[in-house]
C-alpha positions in Angstrom: -6.0 31.4 -7.7 -4.1 33.1 -10.8 -1.2 30.7 -10.2 -3.3 27.5 -9.9 -3.7 25.6 -12.9 -7.4 25.0 -14.2 -8.7 21.7 -13.2 -11.5 20.4 -15.6 -14.1 18.1 -13.6 -16.0 15.9 -15.7 -19.2 14.3 -14.4 -20.8 11.6 -16.6 -24.4 11.1 -15.9 -27.0 8.5 -17.1 -30.3 8.9 -15.5 -28.8 10.0 -12.2 -30.8 13.1 -11.5 -31.2 12.0 -7.9 -27.6 12.0 -7.1 -26.9 15.4 -8.9 -27.4 17.9 -6.2 -25.1 16.1 -3.7 -22.3 15.8 -6.3 -22.3 19.0 -8.1 -23.0 21.0 -4.8 -19.8 19.2 -3.4 -17.8 20.2 -6.4 -18.8 23.9 -6.2 -18.0 23.9 -2.6 -14.0 22.7 -3.3 -11.5 25.0 -1.5 -9.5 24.9 -4.9 -11.2 27.6 -7.0 -9.7 27.5 -10.3 -12.2 24.7 -11.8 -14.5 24.2 -14.3 -17.3 21.6 -14.0 -18.3 19.9 -17.3 -21.5 17.8 -17.0 -21.9 15.2 -19.8 -25.2 13.6 -20.2 -25.5 10.2 -22.0 -29.1 10.5 -23.4 -31.0 10.7 -19.9 -34.8 10.6 -19.6 -35.2 11.8 -16.1 -34.7 15.5 -16.5 -31.2 15.5 -15.5 -29.8 18.0 -18.1 -32.8 20.4 -17.5 -32.0 20.3 -13.8 -28.5 21.0 -14.1 -28.9 24.0 -16.4 -31.5 25.4 -14.1 -29.9 24.8 -10.8 -26.3 25.1 -11.8 -26.0 27.6 -14.6 -22.1 27.8 -13.9 -21.9 24.3 -14.9 -20.7 23.6 -18.7 -23.3 21.0 -20.0 -22.8 18.6 -22.8 -25.8 16.5 -23.9 -25.8 13.5 -25.9 -29.1 12.2 -27.4 -28.2 8.5 -26.7 -26.1 6.7 -24.2 -22.5 6.5 -25.8 -21.0 4.9 -22.8 -18.7 5.9 -20.0 -15.4 5.7 -22.0 -16.5 7.9 -24.9 -18.7 10.2 -22.6 -15.7 11.2 -20.5 -13.7 11.4 -23.7 -16.2 14.0 -25.0 -16.0 16.1 -22.0 -12.2 16.1 -22.1 -12.3 17.3 -25.8 -14.0 20.5 -24.7 -12.1 21.0 -21.5 -9.7 23.8 -21.0 -7.8 22.4 -17.9 -4.3 21.4 -17.4 -5.6 18.6 -15.4 -8.5 16.6 -16.1 -10.6 15.1 -13.0 -13.4 12.3 -13.2 -16.0 11.7 -10.6 -19.0 9.3 -10.5 -22.2 11.3 -10.6 -23.1 9.3 -7.4 -20.4 10.6 -5.5 -19.8 13.4 -2.8 -16.3 14.9 -2.9 -14.6 16.1 0.2 -14.1 20.1 0.3 -10.3 19.3 -0.1 -10.6 16.8 -2.8 -9.2 18.6 -5.9 -6.7 20.6 -3.8 -5.0 17.4 -2.1 -4.8 15.8 -5.8 -3.1 19.1 -7.6 -0.5 19.1 -4.4 0.6 15.7 -5.4 0.4 15.9 -9.0 2.5 19.0 -9.2 5.0 17.5 -7.0 6.4 15.5 -9.7 6.3 16.1 -13.6 6.5 12.2 -14.3 3.1 11.7 -12.3 0.3 11.1 -14.9 -2.5 10.2 -12.6 -3.4 10.6 -9.1 -6.0 8.1 -7.4 -8.5 9.0 -4.5 -9.6 7.4 -1.3 -12.9 6.5 -2.0 -15.3 5.5 0.9 -18.6 4.1 0.9 -21.3 6.9 1.1 -23.7 5.2 3.6 -21.2 3.7 5.9 -18.2 6.3 5.7 -15.9 4.0 7.7 -15.8 1.3 4.9 -13.4 1.6 1.9 -14.6 1.5 -1.7 -11.5 1.8 -3.5 -7.7 2.8 -2.5 -6.7 2.3 -6.3 -6.8 -0.7 -8.7 -4.8 -3.9 -8.7 -4.9 -6.2 -11.5 -4.7 -10.2 -11.2 -3.5 -12.9 -13.4 -6.7 -13.9 -14.8 -7.3 -10.2 -16.0 -9.8 -9.5 -13.2 -9.3 -6.0 -11.6 -10.1 -4.8 -8.3 -10.3 -2.0 -6.1 -7.8 -2.3 -3.2 -9.2 -2.5 0.2 -12.9 -2.5 -1.0 -15.3 -3.4 1.9 -12.4 -3.2 4.4 -13.1 -1.2 7.6 -10.7 1.9 7.4 -8.2 1.6 10.0 -5.4 3.4 8.3 -4.1 0.7 6.4 -4.2 2.9 3.2 -3.1 6.4 4.6 0.3 6.1 2.8 0.8 7.9 -0.3 2.4 5.6 -2.7 2.6 4.4 -6.2 -0.3 2.1 -7.5 -0.8 0.4 -10.8 -3.9 2.6 -11.6 -6.8 4.8 -10.2 -10.4 4.1 -10.4 -12.0 6.6 -12.8 -14.8 7.2 -10.4 -12.7 9.7 -8.6 -9.2 10.3 -10.4 -6.9 13.3 -11.7 -5.2 12.9 -14.9 -2.5 15.1 -16.3 -4.0 16.5 -19.8 -0.2 16.2 -21.2 -0.4 12.4 -20.4 -3.8 12.0 -22.2 -2.5 13.7 -25.2 0.5 11.5 -25.4 -1.2 8.0 -24.5 -4.8 8.9 -25.7 -8.0 9.1 -24.0 -10.3 6.3 -22.7 -10.8 3.4 -25.4 -14.3 3.8 -26.5 -14.8 0.4 -27.6 -14.8 -0.5 -24.0 -17.9 1.4 -23.5 -18.0 0.7 -19.6 -15.8 -0.8 -17.0 -12.3 -1.8 -17.0 -11.5 1.4 -19.4 -9.5 3.0 -16.7 -7.7 -0.6 -16.3 -6.7 -0.1 -20.0 -5.9 3.5 -19.6 -3.5 2.4 -16.5 -1.8 -0.1 -18.7 -1.0 2.6 -21.4 0.0 4.9 -18.9 2.8 2.6 -17.5 3.8 1.6 -21.1 4.7 5.3 -21.6 6.6 6.0 -18.5 4.0 7.8 -16.3 3.3 7.1 -12.7 0.1 6.9 -10.8 0.1 8.1 -7.2 -2.4 7.0 -4.4 -3.6 10.3 -2.6 -5.3 9.0 0.8 -5.9 12.8 1.8 -8.1 13.0 -1.6 -11.5 11.7 -0.1 -14.9 11.0 -1.9 -17.9 9.2 -0.9 -19.4 7.0 -3.3 -22.9 5.1 -3.7 -21.2 1.8 -5.3 -23.0 0.6 -8.6 -25.9 3.1 -8.2 -26.1 3.4 -12.0 -25.8 -0.2 -13.3 -26.5 -2.2 -10.3 -24.1 -4.4 -8.3 -23.0 -7.7 -10.2 -25.9 -7.0 -12.8 -25.8 -9.0 -16.0 -25.0 -5.7 -17.9 -22.0 -5.1 -15.8 -20.8 -8.7 -15.8 -21.0 -8.8 -19.7 -18.7 -5.6 -20.1 -16.3 -6.8 -17.2 -15.9 -10.1 -18.9 -15.4 -8.8 -22.3 -13.3 -6.1 -21.4 -11.0 -8.1 -19.1 -10.1 -10.6 -22.0 -9.3 -7.5 -24.1 -6.9 -6.4 -21.4 -5.2 -9.5 -21.2 -5.0 -9.9 -24.9 -3.4 -6.4 -25.2 -1.1 -6.1 -22.6 -0.3 -9.2 -20.9 3.1 -11.3 -21.8 2.3 -14.1 -24.2 3.7 -16.8 -21.7 1.1 -15.3 -19.2 -1.6 -15.3 -21.3 -1.0 -19.2 -22.2 -0.5 -20.1 -18.6 -3.6 -18.6 -17.3 -6.0 -19.8 -19.9 -7.3 -22.8 -18.0 -8.1 -20.6 -15.1 -9.7 -17.4 -16.8 -13.4 -18.8 -15.7 -12.8 -19.9 -12.3 -14.6 -16.8 -11.1 -17.7 -18.4 -12.2 -17.5 -21.5 -10.2 -18.1 -19.2 -7.3 -21.3 -18.3 -8.7 -22.5 -21.8 -9.3 -21.7 -22.4 -5.7 -23.5 -19.4 -4.6 -26.7 -20.0 -6.7 -26.8 -23.8 -5.3 -26.6 -22.6 -1.6 -29.5 -20.1 -2.5 -31.6 -22.8 -3.9 -31.2 -25.0 -0.4 -31.7 -22.1 1.4 -28.3 -21.5 3.1 -27.5 -17.9 2.0 -29.9 -14.7 2.2 -30.1 -13.1 -1.5 -29.4 -9.7 0.2 -25.8 -10.8 1.0 -25.0 -11.6 -2.6 -26.2 -8.9 -4.9 -25.5 -11.1 -8.0 -28.2 -13.6 -6.7 -31.0 -10.9 -7.4 -30.5 -12.1 -11.0 -31.2 -15.6 -12.3 -28.3 -18.1 -13.1 -29.5 -18.2 -16.6 -29.2 -14.4 -17.1 -25.8 -14.4 -15.5 -24.4 -17.3 -17.7 -25.7 -15.7 -20.8 -24.0 -12.6 -20.2 -20.8 -14.5 -19.7 -21.1 -16.4 -22.9 -22.3 -13.3 -24.9 -19.2 -11.5 -23.6 -17.0 -14.2 -24.9 -18.3 -14.1 -28.1 -18.1 -10.2 -28.0 -14.4 -10.4 -27.1 -13.5 -12.4 -30.0 -15.5 -10.2 -32.3 -13.4 -7.2 -31.2 -9.9 -9.3 -31.4 -8.7 -7.4 -34.5 -9.0 -4.2 -32.7 -7.3 -5.4 -29.9 -4.4 -6.9 -31.8 -4.1 -3.8 -33.9 -3.7 -1.8 -30.5 -1.3 -4.3 -29.3 0.7 -4.0 -32.5 1.2 -0.4 -32.0 3.2 -0.8 -28.7 5.4 -3.5 -30.0 8.2 -0.9 -30.5 8.1 -0.3 -26.6 9.3 -3.8 -25.6 11.2 -3.0 -22.7 8.2 -1.0 -21.2 5.8 -4.0 -22.3 7.8 -6.5 -20.3 7.9 -4.3 -17.2 4.0 -4.4 -17.0 4.3 -7.9 -15.6 5.4 -6.5 -12.1 1.9 -5.0 -11.7 0.2 -8.2 -12.3 -0.6 -10.1 -9.0 0.4 -13.7 -9.5 -2.7 -15.3 -8.4 -5.8 -16.3 -10.6 -8.6 -15.2 -8.5 -9.5 -13.3 -5.5 -12.8 -14.7 -4.1 
């Protein structure tokens, strides 16, 4: 263990007490022992912080009085960490005992690897894939590779990918020191996409590690397709487009950027005439007005934040060669429905 680099595992929490025993116990049972677990609480009111302090005294706790978001919450944990590598895992996830060990083996195999992604499986149906890395589309939407696919070995190959879902990833601290932490302005969602773009801009690689397995309860905190989630995804995807996409691609894709929401119109219409059960589409648990309002609000918020985004883009202007290479990761289709 003396020769093992320290891995700091950051668990961000907001009112997720009911998931913590499963998550933290799985981390304490890791085969890789040179770890520190940092529990960051974003103003929970369900007794989460007290539960962790009483039940897991070896865990480092960091309490915030309010919900400062995923991005800055994780950042605060990174700032107090001691690790050579930084692992992030969602509070509603259970890690395989060899999770960290498999990530570290790959990370140490190549000094140009800045990030390793995990094979995330569904917690309640462990034959269904939750994420095998991130892929980015031309309309700015980012998706989990393999999501909802039955695992038949199609993602069992270790390979370079665009990015890793921050719900279960390992980052080289040296890389984060160079490219910066998660952008706190994103608050939640797509901050890992933003970090992935920056990672490639600075010449780092991201590797998918199929042997590093975790089991995840998808969207347990924010709710699947909730107006909260849709707002941040819609706003942040625009920021990523404006910050990283080639100008020509931005102009070409503008008419198609909201194509995704025609799908919602069709779904709500089918619900009204009784052709589709609500439980099959989580977004239908909310009113169409609330979804539409979240989308419109996101557009306005995106433009309000445009000065920050353009300032960030200008900082990368000296990396013209690397900037142009980002397009190789963008899938040249407007939407995956």
